[in-house]
C-alpha positions as CSV (number, residue, x, y, z in Angstrom):
1,M,99.0,-61.7,47.8
2,K,99.8,-59.4,50.5
3,K,103.0,-58.0,48.5
4,T,100.8,-57.4,45.4
5,Y,98.3,-55.4,47.2
6,I,100.9,-53.0,48.6
7,K,102.7,-52.6,45.5
8,T,99.4,-51.7,43.8
9,L,98.5,-49.3,46.7
10,I,102.1,-47.4,46.4
11,V,101.5,-47.3,42.5
12,A,98.1,-45.7,42.8
13,C,99.3,-43.1,45.9
14,V,102.3,-41.9,43.4
15,A,100.2,-41.8,40.4
16,T,97.8,-39.6,42.4
17,S,100.4,-37.4,43.5
18,S,102.0,-36.9,40.3
19,F,98.3,-35.6,38.9
20,I,97.8,-33.4,42.0
21,G,101.5,-31.8,41.3
22,I,100.3,-31.7,37.7
23,S,97.7,-29.5,38.4
24,K,98.9,-27.2,40.7
25,S,101.3,-26.4,37.7
26,A,99.1,-26.0,35.4
27,E,97.1,-23.2,37.6
28,A,100.5,-21.2,38.0
29,I,101.3,-21.2,34.5
30,T,97.3,-20.4,33.4
31,E,97.5,-17.4,36.4
32,D,100.8,-16.2,35.2
33,R,99.4,-16.0,31.7
34,V,96.4,-14.7,32.9
35,V,98.5,-11.5,34.7
36,T,101.0,-11.0,31.6
37,E,97.6,-10.7,29.2
38,N,95.8,-8.4,31.5
39,K,99.0,-6.2,32.3
40,P,101.4,-6.0,29.1
41,I,104.8,-5.1,29.9
42,S,106.6,-2.7,27.1
43,L,110.0,-3.2,26.2
44,E,110.8,0.4,27.5
45,Q,109.5,-0.7,31.0
46,K,111.1,-3.8,31.1
47,Y,114.5,-2.3,29.9
48,G,114.3,0.9,31.5
49,G,113.3,3.1,28.5
50,I,111.2,6.6,28.2
51,T,107.6,5.9,29.0
52,E,104.6,7.7,27.8
53,N,104.4,9.7,31.0
54,D,108.1,10.7,30.3
55,Q,107.2,11.7,26.8
56,Q,104.5,13.8,28.0
57,D,106.7,15.7,30.8
58,N,109.4,16.2,28.1
59,T,106.8,17.8,25.4
60,S,105.5,20.1,28.5
61,N,109.4,21.0,29.2
62,Y,109.9,21.9,25.5
63,N,106.9,23.8,25.0
64,Q,107.8,25.7,28.3
65,I,111.5,26.6,26.7
66,N,110.4,27.5,23.4
67,T,107.6,29.9,24.9
68,E,110.8,31.5,27.4
69,E,112.6,31.8,24.1
70,I,110.4,33.8,22.3
71,M,109.3,36.1,25.3
72,Q,113.4,36.5,25.9
73,K,114.0,37.4,22.1
74,P,110.9,39.3,20.9
75,E,112.6,40.3,17.6
76,K,112.2,36.7,16.6
77,T,108.2,37.0,17.3
78,K,108.6,40.2,14.9
79,E,110.5,38.6,12.4
80,V,107.8,35.7,12.0
81,A,104.7,38.4,12.1
82,L,106.5,40.2,9.0
83,H,106.8,36.9,7.3
84,S,103.2,35.7,8.1
85,T,101.8,39.1,6.8
86,K,100.3,39.2,3.6
87,P,100.6,41.8,1.3
88,E,98.1,44.2,0.1
89,I,96.9,43.2,-3.6
90,G,95.0,45.2,-5.8
91,I,95.2,48.5,-3.5
92,T,96.3,51.6,-5.0
93,R,97.8,54.4,-3.1
94,Q,96.8,57.7,-4.0
95,M,99.8,59.8,-3.8
96,P,98.8,63.5,-2.6
97,E,98.8,66.0,-5.2
98,K,101.7,68.6,-5.7
99,Q,99.9,71.9,-4.7
100,P,101.2,74.8,-6.3
101,E,103.6,77.2,-4.7
102,P,102.0,80.6,-3.5
103,P,103.7,83.6,-5.4
104,A,105.9,86.0,-3.4
105,I,104.4,88.7,-5.4
106,S,100.8,89.3,-5.7
107,I,99.2,90.7,-8.6
108,S,95.7,91.5,-10.0
109,N,94.2,89.2,-12.7
110,N,94.2,92.1,-15.0
111,E,97.9,92.7,-14.5
112,K,98.6,89.0,-14.9
113,D,97.1,89.5,-18.3
114,L,99.1,92.3,-19.2
115,F,102.1,90.8,-18.0
116,A,101.6,87.5,-19.8
117,R,101.0,89.2,-23.2
118,L,104.0,91.4,-22.7
119,V,105.8,87.9,-22.0
120,E,104.5,86.5,-25.4
121,A,105.3,89.3,-27.1
122,E,108.8,89.7,-26.1
123,A,109.5,86.1,-26.0
124,K,107.4,84.8,-28.9
125,G,109.4,81.7,-30.1
126,E,111.6,81.2,-27.1
127,S,111.5,78.5,-24.6
128,Y,109.5,78.2,-21.5
129,Q,112.6,78.8,-19.5
130,G,113.2,82.0,-21.9
131,K,109.8,83.3,-21.3
132,V,110.2,83.0,-17.7
133,A,113.5,84.6,-17.8
134,V,111.8,87.6,-19.5
135,A,109.2,87.7,-16.8
136,T,112.0,87.7,-14.0
137,V,113.5,90.5,-15.3
138,V,110.1,92.3,-15.2
139,L,110.0,91.5,-11.7
140,N,113.6,92.3,-10.5
141,R,112.9,95.8,-12.0
142,V,109.6,96.5,-9.9
143,E,111.6,95.5,-6.7
144,S,114.7,97.7,-7.9
145,P,114.9,100.9,-6.4
146,H,115.6,102.6,-10.2
147,F,112.1,101.3,-12.0
148,P,108.7,101.9,-11.0
149,K,107.1,100.1,-7.9
150,T,104.5,97.7,-10.0
151,V,104.4,95.5,-12.7
152,T,102.0,97.9,-15.0
153,G,104.1,100.7,-14.0
154,V,107.2,98.8,-15.3
155,I,105.4,97.6,-18.5
156,N,104.2,101.0,-19.6
157,Q,107.3,103.1,-18.5
158,V,108.5,105.5,-20.8
159,V,112.3,106.1,-21.5
160,G,113.2,109.4,-23.3
161,H,110.6,109.2,-26.2
162,A,109.5,105.9,-26.5
163,Y,108.5,103.0,-24.3
164,A,111.1,100.6,-22.3
165,F,109.4,97.6,-24.1
166,S,109.1,97.8,-27.6
167,P,105.9,95.4,-28.2
168,V,104.1,98.1,-26.1
169,Q,105.7,100.8,-28.5
170,N,104.6,98.6,-31.6
171,G,101.4,97.5,-30.5
172,Q,102.3,93.4,-30.4
173,I,101.5,93.7,-26.9
174,K,97.2,94.1,-27.3
175,K,97.9,90.3,-28.8
176,P,96.5,87.6,-26.6
177,A,98.9,85.5,-24.4
178,S,99.8,81.7,-25.2
179,D,99.2,79.3,-22.0
180,E,102.6,78.7,-21.8
181,S,103.3,82.6,-21.3
182,R,100.8,82.7,-18.6
183,Q,102.4,79.4,-16.8
184,A,105.5,81.4,-17.3
185,V,104.3,84.4,-15.3
186,E,102.9,82.1,-12.5
187,E,106.3,80.3,-12.4
188,A,108.3,83.9,-12.2
189,L,105.8,85.4,-9.4
190,T,107.4,82.4,-7.0
191,R,110.7,84.2,-7.4
192,K,112.7,80.9,-7.1
193,D,115.1,82.1,-9.5
194,R,115.9,85.9,-9.9
195,L,118.5,85.6,-12.5
196,N,121.1,87.3,-10.5
197,D,118.7,90.2,-10.2
198,S,119.3,90.9,-14.0
199,V,117.1,93.9,-15.1
200,Y,118.0,94.1,-18.7
201,F,117.4,91.6,-21.7
202,Y,118.3,92.1,-25.4
203,N,118.6,90.2,-28.5
204,P,122.4,90.9,-29.9
205,A,121.4,90.1,-33.1
206,I,119.3,93.1,-33.6
207,A,119.8,95.3,-30.8
208,T,121.0,99.1,-31.6
209,D,121.6,100.3,-28.7
210,K,125.7,100.4,-27.6
211,W,124.9,101.1,-23.8
212,I,123.2,98.0,-23.4
213,R,125.8,96.2,-24.7
214,T,128.1,97.6,-21.8
215,R,126.3,95.9,-19.1
216,P,127.6,92.8,-17.2
217,V,126.3,89.5,-19.0
218,V,124.3,87.2,-16.3
219,K,123.1,84.6,-18.8
220,T,122.1,83.9,-22.1
221,I,118.8,82.0,-22.8
222,G,118.0,81.4,-26.6
223,R,118.2,84.5,-28.6
224,H,118.3,86.5,-25.3
225,V,121.0,87.7,-23.3
226,F,120.3,88.9,-20.0
227,A,122.4,91.7,-17.9
228,K,122.3,93.7,-14.9
C-alpha cells in the first residue's frame, strides 16, 4: 500500500516538473517571436550588406562629387546651357538698310540735272555701266588741269568752233534724263572707279576725228572706247 502511494507521488511530481518546463519553453519561444516581429532584421543587416543609411550617405557623396566636377569644368555647364536654350521661333531680325555712300564731289541739283541729261544723250541705248563710264569721264575732266573746273564748265566747253559734246551742239541735251542716267550720275560722283583717269570717249563706228584715235585706249564698254 505504501509502495503504491509512493509511486503515485513520484509520477505526479515528474508530471508537474515536465509541465513547468514546457511552460517556460513556450514563454521563451513567445518572447523571441515578439522580439523578432517588433524588430525585423533585413538580409543586409544579417549578412553585412548596404543599409539605408549607407545608401543616403552614398547619394550625398555622389551629389557632392558631381557638383565639384561641374565647378571644375565650367565648359560642361556652358554646353548644357546651350543645348537647353530654346531657339527663337517666329522672330525676324531686320537687317539695317545699306546707306548710300556720300559723293566725293558735291554739285547742285541743277547741275546734276544737266549732267544726267548729257549722260542720257551721249549713252542712250548703252548699259548702265556704260552710262556710269560716260559720267566718270566728265568728272575726270573736272579734276584735270587741262579742262574747266566745274561740271557745267566741262559740259559747255567750246573747242574750236563747236561744243566738245555733240548733244550740246545739236540740242539733244535738252531732253529729260531717265532714272537710270540719274542713278549713273550718283554712282559716278562716289568716284569708286575712275576708269584709269580716262578723259575721252568715242564711238569708233562714227568718229571722224583722226586725232582721238591716237589716244591710249583704257577700256571698251558697249559701243564706246574710253581713252586717256
